N, C-alpha and C positions, 0 to 999 in steps of 0.2 A: 157615777160612781164605779165602782169595780168591789166588790167580795175579794176578803184577801181566805182561797182558802187553801189548804193543808193537804200539801201531799198525801196519796193512799197511804204509802209505803214509812208516811213517820210513825205513826204506832207502831209497828212493827221493829220499826228502827229501835225505836223511846224503846221496848217489851226487852231487844236486844240486849241493848248498854243497861238495862236492867238486870238485867238476867248477867249479864259479866259481874257487875257488881256489885249483886247483890251475895254474888258467890263467890267474891274478896274478902268484901268486907265482914260475912260467918266467920272465914277467917281470924277475926279478930274477938269476936265475941267468949266470954270468958264462963261462961255456960256450961255448965257436966253435965246438963240434960243433950244440949246438942253437938251429934256424935259425929260420920265423917255423912257430909249431908252433900247430896251434887243435885242445883237447881238444870229441873231438867226441860220448864217452859214458865213465860209471863204473860200471859192476858191482863193490856191497860183497858179500862174504860173507853170509850170514844172521848169522853169528856173528860181523863188523864185524872182523872178522883182516886179513883183504886185500880185498886192489880194484884191480879191472884199469883202468886207465886210458889208455884209445887217445884215440888223437891221430895226426891226419896233418900233413902241412910243407910247405907250400907252397914253401917259398927250403930248399935244405940236401937230404943224402942223411939217408933214412930212416931205413937203419941204425945209422949214428954216432951220429943224434939218438935214437934206442931206449937206443944203447947210453950219452951221455950223463943224457940225462933216468933211466933209473934207478943211474947215478952217483948221482946228485944224489939220489934215493930220500931218503934217509937225516935228509934235511939238510929234503926238504916236508917230511915226514911231521911229526918236531917243527916246524914253522912252523906247520901243520896244525893241533898241539897248541895252540896258539899264538889261536887263530881259533873251533876247534869248540867246542862246548859237552856233549862226547858223553865215556863214559867212554876206551873205550878209539878210539886210532884207526889204520885200520888201518894193513898192511904197503902202498906203492905198486906195484903190478907195473904197468909202460908196454910200451905192444905196438902195433904203429905199423896204423894202422885203413885199410884197403889199400877200402874202400868206393868214395871217390872218385876213385882212381885206374881200382877196374873198374867204376866208371859211367863215367868216361871211354872206354875203351876202347871201353864197348857202343854208345856214342854215336858212334864216328869206326866200329866195326862198322857200325852200320843206316846211318852217311851214305853211308860207301862202296856199299851194299848199293841206298841205294835209285837211285844215282851209274849205280850200274851196271846198276841194269832201267832209268831211262830212257833211257841208250847202245842196249840191245838193243831200246828201243820205236823 
């Protein structure tokens, strides 16, 4: 008897598809708290029960946006059911991705340090 094994890249493919579909579906949301959102990454648990959806926001308050997205998670999940060809569509959990914010802060710190060094020389 052979056991059916899922391919190792399957969870990556599912995560990528969720990322594309959620990015598209978010545009249809009418919640004013949800600004210009970019989905930066999706991590799916091995059992496909949960997906962490990381986002950044160009315009708007990140916390308000996160609240709005998490309140819309059920609607977004139901919309994914219609699009994805998998048995289990994960519960979506939205998290503000501070990576770009931290990168910008680091860039400013480096620029300041370079400017200070130039002044000292």
